[in-house]
C-alpha positions as CSV (number, residue, x, y, z in Angstrom):
1,M,-11.4,-5.4,20.2
2,F,-15.1,-4.3,19.8
3,L,-15.8,-7.8,18.6
4,H,-14.6,-9.3,21.8
5,W,-15.8,-6.5,24.1
6,L,-19.2,-5.7,22.7
7,Y,-20.5,-8.7,20.8
8,P,-20.9,-10.8,24.1
9,L,-23.4,-8.1,25.2
10,V,-25.8,-9.4,22.6
11,K,-27.5,-11.4,25.4
12,Y,-28.7,-8.1,26.8
13,S,-29.5,-6.3,23.5
14,I,-29.9,-7.5,20.0
15,F,-28.1,-4.2,18.9
16,F,-24.7,-5.7,19.8
17,N,-25.3,-8.5,17.2
18,L,-24.1,-5.9,14.6
19,F,-20.6,-6.3,15.8
20,R,-20.6,-9.9,14.5
21,Y,-20.8,-8.7,10.9
22,I,-17.7,-7.8,9.0
23,T,-19.6,-5.3,6.8
24,F,-20.7,-3.3,9.8
25,R,-17.2,-3.3,11.4
26,S,-15.6,-2.4,8.1
27,A,-17.8,0.6,7.8
28,G,-17.0,1.5,11.4
29,A,-13.2,1.2,10.7
30,A,-13.4,3.4,7.6
31,I,-15.3,6.2,9.5
32,T,-13.0,5.9,12.5
33,A,-9.9,6.1,10.3
34,L,-11.3,9.2,8.6
35,G,-12.1,10.8,11.9
36,I,-8.7,10.1,13.3
37,S,-7.1,11.7,10.2
38,F,-9.1,14.8,10.6
39,F,-8.5,15.0,14.3
40,L,-4.8,14.2,14.4
41,G,-3.8,15.6,11.0
42,P,-3.7,19.4,11.9
43,W,-2.0,18.6,15.3
44,I,0.8,16.4,13.7
45,I,1.3,19.0,10.9
46,R,1.8,21.7,13.5
47,K,4.3,19.6,15.4
48,L,6.2,18.8,12.2
49,E,6.4,22.5,11.4
50,L,7.5,23.5,14.9
51,R,10.3,20.9,14.8
52,G,11.4,22.0,11.4
53,I,10.7,18.6,9.8
54,R,10.3,19.8,6.3
55,E,10.9,18.5,2.8
56,R,14.1,19.2,1.0
57,V,13.5,19.2,-2.7
58,R,16.2,17.5,-4.9
59,P,17.8,20.0,-7.3
60,D,17.7,17.4,-10.2
61,G,13.9,17.2,-10.2
62,P,11.4,19.2,-12.1
63,R,11.9,22.9,-11.5
64,R,8.3,23.5,-10.5
65,H,8.9,21.3,-7.4
66,L,11.2,24.0,-5.9
67,T,8.0,25.7,-4.6
68,K,7.4,22.6,-2.5
69,E,10.6,23.3,-0.5
70,G,9.8,23.5,3.2
71,T,6.6,21.6,3.2
72,P,6.3,19.4,6.3
73,T,7.1,15.7,5.7
74,M,6.8,12.5,7.7
75,G,3.0,12.8,7.4
76,G,2.9,9.1,7.2
77,L,2.5,9.2,11.0
78,I,-1.0,10.4,10.3
79,I,-1.7,7.4,8.0
80,L,-0.2,4.9,10.4
81,A,-2.3,6.1,13.3
82,S,-5.4,6.2,11.1
83,V,-4.9,2.6,9.9
84,V,-3.6,0.8,13.0
85,L,-6.0,2.2,15.6
86,P,-9.2,1.6,13.7
87,T,-8.0,-1.9,12.7
88,V,-7.3,-2.8,16.4
89,L,-10.6,-1.4,17.5
90,W,-12.9,-2.9,14.8
91,A,-11.1,-6.1,13.6
92,D,-10.6,-9.4,15.3
93,V,-7.2,-8.8,16.9
94,C,-6.7,-12.5,17.4
95,N,-6.9,-13.1,13.6
96,R,-3.5,-14.1,12.3
97,Y,-4.0,-12.4,8.9
98,V,-4.8,-9.1,10.5
99,L,-1.8,-9.4,12.8
100,L,0.5,-10.1,9.9
101,T,-0.8,-7.1,8.0
102,L,-0.4,-4.9,11.0
103,L,3.1,-6.2,11.5
104,A,4.0,-5.3,7.9
105,T,2.5,-1.9,8.2
106,V,4.3,-1.0,11.5
107,W,7.6,-2.7,10.6
108,M,8.1,-0.8,7.3
109,G,6.6,2.3,8.9
110,A,9.5,2.1,11.4
111,V,12.0,1.6,8.6
112,G,10.6,4.6,6.7
113,F,10.6,6.7,9.8
114,L,14.3,6.0,10.3
115,D,15.0,7.0,6.7
116,D,13.0,10.2,7.0
117,Y,14.6,11.0,10.4
118,L,18.1,10.6,9.0
119,K,17.3,12.7,6.0
120,V,15.4,15.5,7.6
121,V,16.6,15.7,11.2
122,K,20.1,14.4,11.0
123,E,20.6,15.9,7.5
124,V,22.1,12.8,6.0
125,P,21.7,13.5,2.3
126,K,20.4,10.1,1.2
127,G,18.9,9.0,4.5
128,L,18.9,5.3,5.3
129,V,21.2,3.5,2.8
130,G,19.1,1.7,0.2
131,R,20.5,-1.7,1.0
132,Y,19.4,-1.3,4.6
133,K,15.9,-0.5,3.5
134,L,16.0,-3.6,1.3
135,V,17.2,-5.7,4.2
136,G,14.2,-4.6,6.2
137,Q,11.8,-5.5,3.4
138,I,13.5,-8.9,2.8
139,V,13.4,-9.8,6.5
140,L,9.7,-8.9,6.6
141,G,9.0,-11.0,3.5
142,I,10.9,-14.0,4.8
143,F,9.1,-13.9,8.1
144,I,5.6,-13.8,6.4
145,A,6.5,-16.5,3.9
146,T,7.9,-18.8,6.6
147,F,4.9,-18.2,8.8
148,L,2.5,-19.1,6.0
149,Y,4.5,-22.1,5.0
150,L,4.6,-23.5,8.6
151,R,0.9,-22.5,9.3
152,P,-0.9,-22.6,6.0
153,F,-4.7,-22.2,5.9
154,D,-4.7,-25.1,3.5
155,P,-1.7,-27.4,2.9
156,R,-2.5,-27.5,-0.8
157,W,-2.0,-23.7,-1.0
158,A,1.1,-23.5,1.2
159,T,3.4,-22.7,-1.7
160,A,0.8,-21.9,-4.4
161,T,-0.9,-18.8,-5.7
162,S,-4.1,-18.5,-7.7
163,L,-4.1,-17.8,-11.5
164,P,-6.2,-15.0,-12.9
165,F,-8.7,-16.0,-15.5
166,F,-8.5,-19.7,-14.6
167,K,-11.1,-21.1,-12.2
168,G,-9.7,-23.5,-9.6
169,W,-6.2,-23.3,-11.1
170,A,-3.1,-22.7,-9.0
171,L,0.6,-22.2,-9.6
172,D,2.6,-24.2,-7.1
173,L,6.1,-22.6,-6.9
174,G,7.5,-24.9,-4.2
175,F,10.5,-23.5,-2.5
176,L,10.5,-20.5,-4.9
177,Y,7.3,-19.3,-3.2
178,L,9.5,-17.8,-0.5
179,A,11.3,-15.7,-3.2
180,M,8.0,-14.6,-4.7
181,V,6.7,-13.4,-1.3
182,V,9.9,-11.4,-0.7
183,F,9.7,-9.9,-4.2
184,V,6.0,-8.9,-4.0
185,I,6.4,-7.2,-0.6
186,S,9.6,-5.5,-1.4
187,G,8.6,-4.6,-4.9
188,T,5.2,-3.1,-3.9
189,S,6.8,-1.2,-1.0
190,N,9.4,0.4,-3.4
191,A,6.8,1.0,-6.1
192,V,4.5,3.1,-3.8
193,N,7.6,5.0,-2.7
194,L,8.6,5.8,-6.3
195,T,5.0,6.9,-7.1
196,D,5.0,9.3,-4.2
197,G,6.2,12.3,-6.2
198,L,3.1,14.5,-6.8
199,D,0.6,15.9,-4.3
200,G,-2.1,13.3,-3.7
201,L,-0.9,10.8,-6.4
202,A,0.3,7.9,-4.3
203,I,-2.2,8.1,-1.5
204,G,-5.1,8.2,-3.9
205,L,-3.8,5.2,-5.8
206,V,-3.3,3.3,-2.5
207,G,-6.9,4.0,-1.5
208,I,-8.1,2.6,-4.9
209,V,-6.0,-0.6,-4.6
210,A,-7.1,-1.0,-0.9
211,A,-10.7,-0.8,-1.9
212,A,-10.3,-3.4,-4.5
213,L,-8.4,-5.7,-2.2
214,G,-11.1,-5.2,0.4
215,L,-13.6,-6.7,-2.0
216,V,-11.3,-9.6,-2.7
217,A,-10.8,-10.2,1.0
218,Y,-14.5,-10.2,1.6
219,V,-15.3,-12.8,-1.0
220,T,-12.2,-14.9,-0.3
221,G,-13.3,-15.2,3.4
222,R,-16.8,-16.5,2.5
223,A,-17.1,-20.1,1.5
224,D,-20.2,-19.5,-0.7
225,F,-18.7,-16.6,-2.7
226,S,-15.3,-18.2,-3.1
227,A,-16.8,-21.5,-4.3
228,Y,-19.0,-19.6,-6.8
229,L,-16.1,-17.6,-8.2
230,G,-13.6,-20.5,-8.1
231,I,-11.1,-18.8,-5.9
232,P,-9.4,-20.1,-2.8
233,Y,-11.5,-20.0,0.4
234,I,-9.3,-18.7,3.2
235,R,-11.0,-19.0,6.6
236,G,-10.6,-15.8,8.5
237,A,-9.4,-13.7,5.5
238,G,-12.6,-11.8,5.6
239,E,-11.3,-9.9,8.6
240,L,-8.8,-8.2,6.2
241,T,-11.8,-6.3,4.8
242,V,-11.8,-4.3,8.0
243,Y,-8.1,-3.5,7.6
244,C,-8.7,-2.5,3.9
245,T,-11.6,-0.2,4.7
246,A,-9.5,1.4,7.5
247,L,-6.8,2.0,4.9
248,V,-9.4,3.5,2.5
249,G,-10.6,5.8,5.2
250,A,-7.0,6.8,6.2
251,S,-6.2,7.5,2.5
252,L,-9.2,9.8,2.1
253,G,-8.3,11.5,5.4
254,F,-4.7,12.1,4.5
255,L,-5.7,13.2,1.0
256,W,-7.5,16.1,2.7
257,F,-4.1,17.5,3.7
258,N,-2.0,16.1,0.8
259,A,-4.2,17.3,-2.1
260,Y,-2.6,19.9,-4.3
261,P,-1.1,22.1,-3.0
262,A,-0.1,19.7,-0.2
263,R,0.1,20.9,3.4
264,V,2.1,17.8,4.3
265,F,4.0,14.9,2.5
266,M,3.8,11.3,3.7
267,G,7.5,10.7,3.3
268,D,9.0,7.2,3.4
269,T,7.2,6.7,6.8
270,G,4.0,6.4,4.8
271,A,5.1,5.2,1.4
272,L,7.2,2.2,2.5
273,S,4.6,1.0,5.0
274,L,1.6,1.4,2.7
275,G,3.4,-0.5,-0.1
276,A,4.4,-3.3,2.2
277,A,0.8,-3.5,3.5
278,L,-0.6,-3.8,-0.1
279,G,2.0,-6.5,-0.9
280,T,1.2,-8.4,2.2
281,L,-2.5,-8.3,1.6
282,S,-2.0,-9.8,-1.9
283,V,0.2,-12.6,-0.5
284,L,-2.4,-13.4,2.3
285,L,-5.2,-13.4,-0.2
286,K,-3.3,-15.5,-2.8
287,V,-3.6,-12.8,-5.5
288,E,0.0,-12.0,-6.0
289,L,-0.3,-12.4,-9.8
290,L,-3.4,-10.2,-9.8
291,L,-1.8,-7.3,-7.9
292,P,0.2,-6.0,-11.0
293,V,-3.2,-5.5,-12.7
294,I,-5.0,-3.9,-9.8
295,G,-2.0,-1.8,-9.0
296,G,-0.9,-1.3,-12.6
297,V,0.0,2.3,-12.2
298,F,2.6,1.4,-9.6
299,V,4.0,-1.2,-12.0
300,A,4.2,1.5,-14.8
301,E,6.0,3.9,-12.5
302,V,8.6,1.2,-11.6
303,A,8.9,0.0,-15.2
304,S,9.6,3.6,-16.3
305,V,12.6,3.8,-13.9
306,V,14.0,0.4,-14.9
307,L,13.7,1.1,-18.6
308,Q,15.2,4.5,-18.3
309,R,18.2,3.3,-16.5
310,C,18.8,0.2,-18.6
311,Y,18.4,2.1,-21.9
312,F,20.7,4.9,-20.7
313,K,23.4,2.5,-19.7
314,Y,23.0,0.5,-22.9
315,T,23.2,3.5,-25.2
316,R,26.2,5.0,-23.3
317,K,28.0,1.7,-23.7
318,R,27.2,1.4,-27.4
319,T,27.6,5.1,-28.5
320,G,29.4,6.7,-25.6
321,E,26.5,8.9,-24.9
322,G,23.5,7.9,-22.7
323,R,20.1,8.4,-24.1
324,R,16.7,8.4,-22.4
325,I,13.3,7.0,-23.3
326,F,11.4,9.4,-21.0
327,R,12.1,13.0,-20.3
328,M,12.4,12.1,-16.7
329,A,11.5,9.0,-14.6
330,P,9.4,8.0,-12.8
331,L,6.6,8.3,-15.3
332,H,4.7,11.1,-13.6
333,H,7.7,13.4,-14.1
334,H,7.7,12.7,-17.8
335,F,4.2,14.1,-18.1
336,E,5.2,17.1,-16.0
337,L,8.0,17.9,-18.4
338,L,5.5,17.6,-21.3
339,G,3.7,20.5,-19.8
340,W,0.8,18.8,-18.0
341,S,-0.3,20.4,-14.7
342,E,0.2,18.5,-11.5
343,P,-3.5,18.1,-10.7
344,K,-4.2,16.9,-14.2
345,I,-1.5,14.2,-14.0
346,V,-2.8,13.1,-10.6
347,V,-6.5,12.8,-11.6
348,R,-5.7,11.0,-14.8
349,F,-3.5,8.5,-13.0
350,W,-6.3,8.0,-10.6
351,I,-8.7,7.3,-13.5
352,V,-6.3,4.8,-14.9
353,G,-5.9,3.2,-11.5
354,I,-9.7,2.9,-11.1
355,L,-10.0,1.3,-14.5
356,L,-7.2,-1.2,-13.7
357,A,-8.8,-2.1,-10.4
358,L,-12.1,-2.8,-12.1
359,L,-10.3,-4.9,-14.7
360,G,-8.6,-6.9,-12.0
361,L,-11.9,-7.5,-10.2
362,S,-13.5,-8.6,-13.4
363,T,-11.1,-11.5,-13.7
364,F,-13.0,-13.2,-10.8
365,K,-16.0,-13.5,-13.0
366,V,-14.2,-14.1,-16.3
367,R,-12.9,-17.5,-15.5
């Protein structure tokens, strides 16, 4: 909105020319997101406490988590406000990529809110049934895939995605592209949700991936940089940098309250929406195949759950007794049961996340 409101004033003062630059508006979005988090965070936490919206710890989890019982949840409301408002203020609100990403954030935020509401307020043990959450993710994926197919930025890329390590190469999936978009958005949404099990773990990793995708968005939206790197040039995609920096600012702001020991949990309100946003960003930037590298920790968390379940079912069928690969899944619980402290697990997972993000970004040069 500032772009449309303030940039026209450049005829009165050269200062307003700053609002033309994505870099300036991205910095503004990050600072605004951080400020909103610090301002709204304590107020929302107090409201959650007064309304008795508190976490109920599963009895089958690690025993040390029993101390987290009663911590306010649904803190994803802080994140949503800190991402959506700065993006609306600092980004080009007429940009279709920004609108699609905001749609994904708000849509899955609503689905997650309903899940949290049913679990915490209505005391439905499992909250929103899993298949209904999946329906929400699939509907979102189909809408975004259909929109991009009908209104592609370049017809040659309507059903294609870029290939890491290969300059100018693309993988055209044809009609299967629809399935890939649904899989990426749904999978990322669920992956962040599974990772949200330790104080600060998921939100820190989201901030790392968002920062990496912000750099991708910036170079993808510039014809000179994209031509040099041999990646698709997507006109208007640079505006997604503003969204990404707002997400980084919101992540840092929420981490202030979510760091160990957490004062508030994001709940599905935050986890499902943030995962869907990251998946949508990768789809819009044509880096769907690079996201598993940049967000490799999320992939490892999901893989640990899948492997644990499959191996348990396989061994139970073969021997009559189910066996496990990990002491507990997702992966962060395995390290908890090995005796690692919660802050140590979180920081080490962040370090791995940073290394994977740098590795993913390096593929733009190694082509």
